[in-house]
N, CA, C and O atoms as a printed pandas DataFrame, in Angstrom:
     atom_number atom_name residue_name chain_id  residue_number  x_coord  y_coord  z_coord
0              1         N          MET        A               1   18.910  196.680  158.567
1              2        CA          MET        A               1   19.803  196.699  159.703
2              3         C          MET        A               1   18.956  196.620  160.973
3              4         O          MET        A               1   17.984  197.359  161.127
4              5         N          ASN        A               2   19.331  195.723  161.873
5              6        CA          ASN        A               2   18.544  195.568  163.094
6              7         C          ASN        A               2   18.854  196.672  164.104
7              8         O          ASN        A               2   19.786  197.453  163.912
8              9         N          ILE        A               3   18.080  196.731  165.161
9             10        CA          ILE        A               3   18.174  197.819  166.133
10            11         C          ILE        A               3   19.493  197.793  166.908
11            12         O          ILE        A               3   20.006  198.850  167.277
12            13         N          LEU        A               4   20.049  196.609  167.162
13            14        CA          LEU        A               4   21.319  196.522  167.872
14            15         C          LEU        A               4   22.456  197.092  167.031
15            16         O          LEU        A               4   23.323  197.796  167.548
16            17         N          ALA        A               5   22.451  196.795  165.763
17            18        CA          ALA        A               5   23.489  197.333  164.877
18            19         C          ALA        A               5   23.383  198.852  164.764
19            20         O          ALA        A               5   24.400  199.545  164.733
20            21         N          GLN        A               6   22.166  199.364  164.703
21            22        CA          GLN        A               6   21.983  200.817  164.644
22            23         C          GLN        A               6   22.437  201.480  165.939
23            24         O          GLN        A               6   23.038  202.554  165.912
24            25         N          THR        A               7   22.152  200.848  167.064
25            26        CA          THR        A               7   22.567  201.392  168.353
26            27         C          THR        A               7   24.084  201.411  168.480
27            28         O          THR        A               7   24.654  202.387  168.968
28            29         N          LEU        A               8   24.732  200.354  168.051
29            30        CA          LEU        A               8   26.194  200.320  168.091
30            31         C          LEU        A               8   26.797  201.361  167.157
31            32         O          LEU        A               8   27.780  202.015  167.505
32            33         N          GLN        A               9   26.213  201.519  165.974
33            34        CA          GLN        A               9   26.703  202.526  165.046
34            35         C          GLN        A               9   26.543  203.926  165.628
35            36         O          GLN        A               9   27.437  204.760  165.489
36            37         N          LEU        A              10   25.426  204.187  166.269
37            38        CA          LEU        A              10   25.193  205.482  166.910
38            39         C          LEU        A              10   26.189  205.718  168.043
39            40         O          LEU        A              10   26.714  206.823  168.182
40            41         N          ALA        A              11   26.454  204.698  168.849
41            42        CA          ALA        A              11   27.409  204.841  169.951
42            43         C          ALA        A              11   28.815  205.117  169.425
43            44         O          ALA        A              11   29.549  205.916  170.008
44            45         N          ILE        A              12   29.187  204.472  168.346
45            46        CA          ILE        A              12   30.520  204.706  167.767
46            47         C          ILE        A              12   30.612  206.115  167.193
47            48         O          ILE        A              12   31.638  206.777  167.351
48            49         N          ARG        A              13   29.562  206.579  166.533
49            50        CA          ARG        A              13   29.572  207.949  165.996
50            51         C          ARG        A              13   29.701  208.984  167.106
51            52         O          ARG        A              13   30.465  209.942  166.989
52            53         N          ILE        A              14   28.955  208.785  168.173
53            54        CA          ILE        A              14   29.030  209.728  169.292
54            55         C          ILE        A              14   30.423  209.701  169.924
55            56         O          ILE        A              14   30.960  210.755  170.266
56            57         N          ALA        A              15   31.006  208.531  170.081
57            58        CA          ALA        A              15   32.352  208.430  170.652
58            59         C          ALA        A              15   33.381  209.112  169.759
59            60         O          ALA        A              15   34.295  209.765  170.263
60            61         N          ILE        A              16   33.250  208.974  168.449
61            62        CA          ILE        A              16   34.185  209.628  167.526
62            63         C          ILE        A              16   34.048  211.144  167.608
63            64         O          ILE        A              16   35.051  211.857  167.627
64            65         N          VAL        A              17   32.821  211.636  167.655
65            66        CA          VAL        A              17   32.613  213.082  167.748
66            67         C          VAL        A              17   33.188  213.628  169.046
67            68         O          VAL        A              17   33.862  214.658  169.043
68            69         N          TRP        A              18   32.926  212.940  170.162
69            70        CA          TRP        A              18   33.434  213.418  171.451
70            71         C          TRP        A              18   34.959  213.374  171.511
71            72         O          TRP        A              18   35.584  214.322  171.985
72            73         N          SER        A              19   35.558  212.294  171.042
73            74        CA          SER        A              19   37.021  212.214  171.095
74            75         C          SER        A              19   37.648  213.253  170.174
75            76         O          SER        A              19   38.645  213.880  170.533
76            77         N          GLY        A              20   37.074  213.438  168.997
77            78        CA          GLY        A              20   37.589  214.468  168.094
78            79         C          GLY        A              20   37.438  215.860  168.674
79            80         O          GLY        A              20   38.340  216.689  168.562
80            81         N          GLY        A              21   36.297  216.116  169.294
81            82        CA          GLY        A              21   36.071  217.420  169.905
82            83         C          GLY        A              21   37.038  217.710  171.045
83            84         O          GLY        A              21   37.552  218.822  171.164
84            85         N          PHE        A              22   37.285  216.709  171.879
85            86        CA          PHE        A              22   38.225  216.925  172.984
86            87         C          PHE        A              22   39.659  217.047  172.500
87            88         O          PHE        A              22   40.424  217.842  173.046
88            89         N          ILE        A              23   40.038  216.287  171.499
89            90        CA          ILE        A              23   41.392  216.427  170.951
90            91         C          ILE        A              23   41.573  217.814  170.352
91            92         O          ILE        A              23   42.601  218.457  170.563
92            93         N          PHE        A              24   40.580  218.270  169.607
93            94        CA          PHE        A              24   40.645  219.600  169.017
94            95         C          PHE        A              24   40.656  220.677  170.097
95            96         O          PHE        A              24   41.394  221.656  169.986
96            97         N          ALA        A              25   39.847  220.505  171.136
97            98        CA          ALA        A              25   39.795  221.486  172.221
98            99         C          ALA        A              25   41.118  221.564  172.973
99           100         O          ALA        A              25   41.586  222.655  173.299
100          101         N          VAL        A              26   41.714  220.425  173.246
101          102        CA          VAL        A              26   42.993  220.418  173.956
102          103         C          VAL        A              26   44.087  221.027  173.088
103          104         O          VAL        A              26   44.956  221.733  173.599
104          105         N          SER        A              27   44.058  220.767  171.793
105          106        CA          SER        A              27   45.075  221.352  170.913
106          107         C          SER        A              27   44.913  222.867  170.819
107          108         O          SER        A              27   45.907  223.591  170.758
108          109         N          ILE        A              28   43.676  223.353  170.807
109          110        CA          ILE        A              28   43.456  224.801  170.813
110          111         C          ILE        A              28   43.958  225.404  172.117
111          112         O          ILE        A              28   44.602  226.453  172.121
112          113         N          ARG        A              29   43.661  224.737  173.213
113          114        CA          ARG        A              29   44.088  225.258  174.515
114          115         C          ARG        A              29   45.606  225.273  174.629
115          116         O          ARG        A              29   46.173  226.174  175.248
116          117         N          ALA        A              30   46.269  224.281  174.036
117          118        CA          ALA        A              30   47.725  224.235  174.087
118          119         C          ALA        A              30   48.362  225.252  173.141
119          120         O          ALA        A              30   49.451  225.755  173.418
120          121         N          ALA        A              31   47.696  225.555  172.034
121          122        CA          ALA        A              31   48.285  226.445  171.034
122          123         C          ALA        A              31   48.151  227.922  171.394
123          124         O          ALA        A              31   49.031  228.717  171.067
124          125         N          LEU        A              32   47.076  228.294  172.054
125          126        CA          LEU        A              32   46.856  229.703  172.361
126          127         C          LEU        A              32   47.499  230.076  173.697
127          128         O          LEU        A              32   47.401  229.325  174.668
128          129         N          PRO        A              33   48.145  231.219  173.742
129          130        CA          PRO        A              33   48.749  231.646  175.014
130          131         C          PRO        A              33   47.683  232.057  176.026
131          132         O          PRO        A              33   46.599  232.510  175.658
132          133         N          GLU        A              34   48.012  231.890  177.308
133          134        CA          GLU        A              34   47.052  232.192  178.377
134          135         C          GLU        A              34   46.847  233.692  178.575
135          136         O          GLU        A              34   45.799  234.109  179.067
136          137         N          LYS        A              35   47.811  234.488  178.206
137          138        CA          LYS        A              35   47.730  235.929  178.446
138          139         C          LYS        A              35   46.947  236.675  177.374
139          140         O          LYS        A              35   46.739  237.883  177.492
140          141         N          LEU        A              36   46.510  235.973  176.328
141          142        CA          LEU        A              36   45.790  236.596  175.235
142          143         C          LEU        A              36   44.299  236.354  175.429
143          144         O          LEU        A              36   43.878  235.213  175.619
144          145         N          GLY        A              37   43.496  237.414  175.385
145          146        CA          GLY        A              37   42.069  237.258  175.609
146          147         C          GLY        A              37   41.350  238.579  175.486
147          148         O          GLY        A              37   41.845  239.521  174.869
148          149         N          PHE        A              38   40.172  238.636  176.083
149          150        CA          PHE        A              38   39.407  239.880  176.067
150          151         C          PHE        A              38   38.818  240.134  177.443
151          152         O          PHE        A              38   38.642  239.215  178.243
152          153         N          ASN        A              39   38.516  241.406  177.703
153          154        CA          ASN        A              39   37.975  241.819  178.991
154          155         C          ASN        A              39   36.479  242.093  178.863
155          156         O          ASN        A              39   36.021  242.689  177.889
156          157         N          ILE        A              40   35.738  241.649  179.857
157          158        CA          ILE        A              40   34.326  241.991  179.984
158          159         C          ILE        A              40   34.233  242.935  181.175
159          160         O          ILE        A              40   34.470  242.542  182.317
160          161         N          THR        A              41   33.887  244.178  180.890
161          162        CA          THR        A              41   33.873  245.200  181.926
162          163         C          THR        A              41   32.452  245.451  182.392
163          164         O          THR        A              41   31.545  245.667  181.587
164          165         N          THR        A              42   32.272  245.420  183.711
165          166        CA          THR        A              42   30.993  245.777  184.318
166          167         C          THR        A              42   31.207  247.006  185.186
167          168         O          THR        A              42   32.315  247.538  185.248
168          169         N          GLN        A              43   30.169  247.452  185.847
169          170        CA          GLN        A              43   30.301  248.628  186.708
170          171         C          GLN        A              43   31.138  248.330  187.946
171          172         O          GLN        A              43   31.799  249.225  188.472
172          173         N          GLN        A              44   31.118  247.077  188.420
173          174        CA          GLN        A              44   31.827  246.757  189.650
174          175         C          GLN        A              44   33.226  246.196  189.414
175          176         O          GLN        A              44   34.120  246.423  190.229
176          177         N          SER        A              45   33.434  245.470  188.317
177          178        CA          SER        A              45   34.737  244.833  188.118
178          179         C          SER        A              45   34.966  244.539  186.633
179          180         O          SER        A              45   34.121  244.808  185.780
180          181         N          THR        A              46   36.131  243.983  186.369
181          182        CA          THR        A              46   36.500  243.583  185.020
182          183         C          THR        A              46   36.846  242.107  185.042
183          184         O          THR        A              46   37.598  241.650  185.903
184          185         N          LEU        A              47   36.300  241.368  184.101
185          186        CA          LEU        A              47   36.542  239.935  183.999
186          187         C          LEU        A              47   37.382  239.670  182.758
187          188         O          LEU        A              47   36.991  240.043  181.652
188          189         N          PHE        A              48   38.534  239.029  182.934
189          190        CA          PHE        A              48   39.405  238.666  181.810
190          191         C          PHE        A              48   39.082  237.241  181.380
191          192         O          PHE        A              48   39.123  236.319  182.195
192          193         N          VAL        A              49   38.762  237.058  180.100
193          194        CA          VAL        A              49   38.441  235.740  179.547
194          195         C          VAL        A              49   39.496  235.404  178.493
195          196         O          VAL        A              49   39.516  236.019  177.427
196          197         N          PRO        A              50   40.383  234.424  178.780
197          198        CA          PRO        A              50   41.411  234.076  177.803
198          199         C          PRO        A              50   40.833  233.314  176.611
199          200         O          PRO        A              50   39.853  232.580  176.738
200          201         N          PHE        A              51   41.466  233.507  175.445
201          202        CA          PHE        A              51   40.998  232.853  174.220
202          203         C          PHE        A              51   41.099  231.337  174.297
203          204         O          PHE        A              51   40.299  230.640  173.672
204          205         N          ASP        A              52   42.075  230.800  175.056
205          206        CA          ASP        A              52   42.210  229.343  175.116
206          207         C          ASP        A              52   40.997  228.700  175.783
207          208         O          ASP        A              52   40.586  227.609  175.386
208          209         N          ARG        A              53   40.424  229.349  176.779
209          210        CA          ARG        A              53   39.222  228.797  177.416
210          211         C          ARG        A              53   37.994  228.943  176.525
211          212         O          ARG        A              53   37.129  228.066  176.512
212          213         N          VAL        A              54   37.913  230.036  175.786
213          214        CA          VAL        A              54   36.798  230.219  174.857
214          215         C          VAL        A              54   36.840  229.129  173.792
215          216         O          VAL        A              54   35.809  228.545  173.461
216          217         N          GLY        A              55   38.030  228.851  173.254
217          218        CA          GLY        A              55   38.171  227.798  172.247
218          219         C          GLY        A              55   37.831  226.432  172.801
219          220         O          GLY        A              55   37.175  225.635  172.130
220          221         N          PHE        A              56   38.271  226.150  174.022
221          222        CA          PHE        A              56   37.987  224.860  174.651
222          223         C          PHE        A              56   36.486  224.644  174.801
223          224         O          PHE        A              56   35.964  223.604  174.402
224          225         N          TRP        A              57   35.794  225.619  175.374
225          226        CA          TRP        A              57   34.359  225.449  175.618
226          227         C          TRP        A              57   33.557  225.483  174.327
227          228         O          TRP        A              57   32.488  224.878  174.255
228          229         N          THR        A              58   34.047  226.177  173.308
229          230        CA          THR        A              58   33.385  226.146  172.003
230          231         C          THR        A              58   33.428  224.737  171.422
231          232         O          THR        A              58   32.432  224.262  170.878
232          233         N          CYS        A              59   34.567  224.067  171.533
233          234        CA          CYS        A              59   34.685  222.701  171.022
234          235         C          CYS        A              59   33.815  221.731  171.820
235          236         O          CYS        A              59   33.215  220.822  171.247
236          237         N          VAL        A              60   33.744  221.914  173.114
237          238        CA          VAL        A              60   32.900  221.045  173.937
238          239         C          VAL        A              60   31.427  221.248  173.570
239          240         O          VAL        A              60   30.685  220.274  173.449
240          241         N          LEU        A              61   31.000  222.490  173.395
241          242        CA          LEU        A              61   29.617  222.750  173.011
242          243         C          LEU        A              61   29.309  222.219  171.611
243          244         O          LEU        A              61   28.196  221.761  171.352
244          245         N          ALA        A              62   30.288  222.279  170.710
245          246        CA          ALA        A              62   30.088  221.708  169.376
246          247         C          ALA        A              62   29.893  220.195  169.459
247          248         O          ALA        A              62   29.037  219.639  168.770
248          249         N          ALA        A              63   30.683  219.529  170.299
249          250        CA          ALA        A              63   30.525  218.079  170.467
250          251         C          ALA        A              63   29.157  217.751  171.049
251          252         O          ALA        A              63   28.528  216.778  170.633
252          253         N          LEU        A              64   28.689  218.547  172.003
253          254        CA          LEU        A              64   27.346  218.341  172.574
254          255         C          LEU        A              64   26.258  218.547  171.524
255          256         O          LEU        A              64   25.287  217.792  171.471
256          257         N          THR        A              65   26.422  219.565  170.696
257          258        CA          THR        A              65   25.436  219.846  169.658
258          259         C          THR        A              65   25.354  218.714  168.645
259          260         O          THR        A              65   24.261  218.276  168.285
260          261         N          VAL        A              66   26.501  218.241  168.187
261          262        CA          VAL        A              66   26.506  217.146  167.218
262          263         C          VAL        A              66   25.926  215.880  167.838
263          264         O          VAL        A              66   25.188  215.150  167.177
264          265         N          THR        A              67   26.250  215.616  169.088
265          266        CA          THR        A              67   25.693  214.451  169.765
266          267         C          THR        A              67   24.172  214.547  169.833
267          268         O          THR        A              67   23.470  213.572  169.562
268          269         N          GLY        A              68   23.672  215.709  170.191
269          270        CA          GLY        A              68   22.230  215.902  170.245
270          271         C          GLY        A              68   21.570  215.716  168.886
271          272         O          GLY        A              68   20.508  215.102  168.787
272          273         N          LEU        A              69   22.198  216.245  167.836
273          274        CA          LEU        A              69   21.626  216.096  166.498
274          275         C          LEU        A              69   21.625  214.645  166.038
275          276         O          LEU        A              69   20.673  214.197  165.398
276          277         N          VAL        A              70   22.682  213.911  166.358
277          278        CA          VAL        A              70   22.735  212.496  165.975
278          279         C          VAL        A              70   21.668  211.701  166.726
279          280         O          VAL        A              70   21.018  210.830  166.147
280          281         N          VAL        A              71   21.492  211.997  167.999
281          282        CA          VAL        A              71   20.478  211.289  168.786
282          283         C          VAL        A              71   19.072  211.627  168.282
283          284         O          VAL        A              71   18.226  210.739  168.173
284          285         N          ILE        A              72   18.819  212.892  167.978
285          286        CA          ILE        A              72   17.512  213.284  167.459
286          287         C          ILE        A              72   17.247  212.614  166.114
287          288         O          ILE        A              72   16.137  212.150  165.855
288          289         N          ARG        A              73   18.267  212.565  165.259
289          290        CA          ARG        A              73   18.106  211.901  163.958
290          291         C          ARG        A              73   17.791  210.413  164.135
291          292         O          ARG        A              73   16.966  209.858  163.408
292          293         N          ALA        A              74   18.444  209.777  165.094
293          294        CA          ALA        A              74   18.168  208.362  165.355
294          295         C          ALA        A              74   16.758  208.168  165.892
295          296         O          ALA        A              74   16.091  207.197  165.535
296          297         N          MET        A              75   16.294  209.079  166.746
297          298        CA          MET        A              75   14.940  208.971  167.273
298          299         C          MET        A              75   13.905  209.154  166.164
299          300         O          MET        A              75   12.889  208.461  166.139
300          301         N          ILE        A              76   14.167  210.093  165.243
301          302        CA          ILE        A              76   13.254  210.295  164.122
302          303         C          ILE        A              76   13.221  209.065  163.223
303          304         O          ILE        A              76   12.161  208.682  162.728
304          305         N          ALA        A              77   14.395  208.439  163.011
305          306        CA          ALA        A              77   14.448  207.235  162.201
306          307         C          ALA        A              77   13.702  206.080  162.890
307          308         O          ALA        A              77   13.098  205.246  162.216
308          309         N          ASP        A              78   13.742  206.030  164.219
309          310        CA          ASP        A              78   13.008  205.008  164.953
310          311         C          ASP        A              78   11.499  205.170  164.795
311          312         O          ASP        A              78   10.755  204.190  164.814
312          313         N          LEU        A              79   11.059  206.409  164.641
313          314        CA          LEU        A              79    9.630  206.662  164.452
314          315         C          LEU        A              79    9.171  206.309  163.041
315          316         O          LEU        A              79    7.972  206.257  162.767
316          317         N          GLY        A              80   10.118  206.070  162.157
317          318        CA          GLY        A              80    9.772  205.675  160.797
318          319         C          GLY        A              80    9.745  206.807  159.807
319          320         O          GLY        A              80    9.346  206.613  158.658
320          321         N          LEU        A              81   10.154  207.973  160.219
321          322        CA          LEU        A              81   10.188  209.118  159.303
322          323         C          LEU        A              81   11.540  209.138  158.585
323          324         O          LEU        A              81   12.590  209.137  159.227
324          325         N          ARG        A              82   11.505  209.156  157.297
325          326        CA          ARG        A              82   12.736  209.164  156.489
326          327         C          ARG        A              82   12.749  210.420  155.635
327          328         O          ARG        A              82   11.699  210.845  155.152
328          329         N          PRO        A              83   13.937  211.034  155.435
329          330        CA          PRO        A              83   13.994  212.230  154.574
330          331         C          PRO        A              83   13.768  211.883  153.104
331          332         O          PRO        A              83   13.784  212.770  152.251
């Protein structure tokens, strides 16, 4: 497989991961109520963090992690190292 085909395959994989991650994140945000969450208490104040935002950012970070792993794997394959 030539380098252009590998690059296109990598771009499609990253796009699928990102679109899936955002669809999953939006569905989590829509499914969880805004009033449900947990409090982080400090000496000066209390911060309320709703579960829908935690789920959203977890999905976004998962998409970033998978994207990074796919890019690193492609870079390793470019160097000629195979598992």
